[in-house]
C-alpha positions in Angstrom: -24.7 -19.1 32.6 -28.5 -17.6 30.8 -29.8 -20.1 33.1 -28.0 -18.8 35.5 -29.1 -14.9 35.0 -32.6 -16.0 34.8 -32.6 -17.0 37.7 -31.0 -13.5 39.3 -34.1 -11.9 37.5 -37.0 -14.7 39.0 -35.8 -14.1 43.2 -35.8 -10.4 41.5 -39.1 -10.4 40.8 -39.7 -12.7 44.0 -38.2 -10.2 46.2 -41.1 -7.8 45.0 -43.3 -9.0 45.3 -42.7 -10.3 48.6 -42.2 -6.1 49.0 -45.8 -6.0 48.0 -47.6 -8.5 49.8 -45.2 -8.1 53.5 -43.7 -4.7 53.4 -42.9 -4.7 57.1 -41.0 -7.7 56.9 -38.8 -6.8 53.8 -37.5 -3.5 56.1 -37.5 -5.8 58.5 -34.8 -7.7 56.5 -32.9 -4.3 55.2 -32.4 -3.9 58.7 -30.4 -6.7 58.7 -28.4 -6.1 55.4 -27.7 -2.9 56.8 -25.7 -3.9 59.8 -22.0 -2.7 60.2 -21.2 -6.4 59.3 -23.3 -7.3 56.6 -22.5 -4.3 54.4 -18.9 -5.9 53.7 -20.8 -8.6 52.1 -22.8 -7.3 50.3 -20.3 -4.8 48.3 -18.7 -8.4 47.6 -22.4 -9.6 46.7 -22.5 -6.5 44.4 -19.0 -6.6 42.4 -19.2 -10.6 42.0 -23.2 -10.2 40.1 -21.8 -7.4 38.5 -19.1 -9.4 36.7 -20.8 -12.5 36.3 -23.5 -10.2 34.3 -20.9 -8.9 31.7 -19.5 -11.8 32.0 -23.3 -13.2 30.5 -23.8 -10.4 28.3 -22.4 -11.3 25.3 -24.7 -14.8 25.2 -27.8 -12.9 25.8 -30.4 -11.5 23.9 -29.7 -7.8 24.0 -26.1 -8.1 25.4 -25.7 -4.3 25.4 -28.2 -3.4 27.8 -27.2 -7.0 29.7 -23.6 -4.9 29.8 -24.4 -2.2 31.2 -26.4 -3.2 33.8 -23.5 -4.8 35.0 -21.5 -2.5 35.0 -23.6 -0.1 36.7 -23.4 -2.9 39.5 -20.0 -3.1 39.9 -19.8 0.6 40.5 -22.5 0.5 43.3 -20.6 -2.4 44.7 -17.5 -0.8 44.5 -18.8 3.1 45.1 -20.5 0.8 49.1 -17.2 0.6 50.6 -17.0 4.3 50.1 -19.1 5.7 51.6 -19.1 7.0 55.4 -20.6 4.9 58.2 -23.0 8.0 58.7 -24.0 8.7 54.9 -24.9 4.4 55.3 -26.7 5.3 58.5 -28.8 7.8 56.5 -29.7 5.8 54.2 -30.8 2.8 56.1 -33.4 5.5 58.2 -34.9 6.7 54.7 -35.4 3.0 54.0 -37.0 2.1 57.3 -39.4 5.7 57.0 -40.7 4.8 54.5 -44.1 3.5 55.2 -46.3 0.0 53.9 -47.4 2.4 50.8 -44.3 3.6 48.9 -41.7 0.1 50.1 -44.8 -0.9 48.2 -44.3 1.3 45.0 -40.5 0.6 45.3 -41.3 -2.9 45.6 -41.5 -1.9 41.5 -38.4 -1.4 40.9 -37.1 -5.6 41.6 -39.7 -6.3 39.6 -38.8 -4.4 36.7 -35.2 -5.2 37.5 -35.6 -8.9 37.8 -38.6 -8.9 34.6 -36.3 -7.1 32.2 -33.4 -10.6 33.6 -35.9 -12.1 32.8 -36.5 -11.7 29.1 -32.8 -10.7 28.3 -31.8 -14.3 28.7 -34.9 -15.8 27.0 
């Protein structure tokens, strides 16, 4: 189970690195996932990922931290369907209006979270 958490962390690191080197490509991918047909899949994926992190937390080196991260991911997964289409469109436009430097700066977030997951699962 910890190996899977480490793989998730490595994927997040990879996403962050892609955002640093190819910010316009990352914005294009975000636009794809903001499509109405994908929003529900993203929500279900976040909920499952959160439950997975909660389940893996007792085996990690920092179980409380992984438990809290899992609960936050579950909460965000459940909150996505509660957002109106208008709010989702505003969020999409906010991301798409960012310039490349801002996208590169925001890439520090998945890099940090991915690195933390790799460390926690070691």
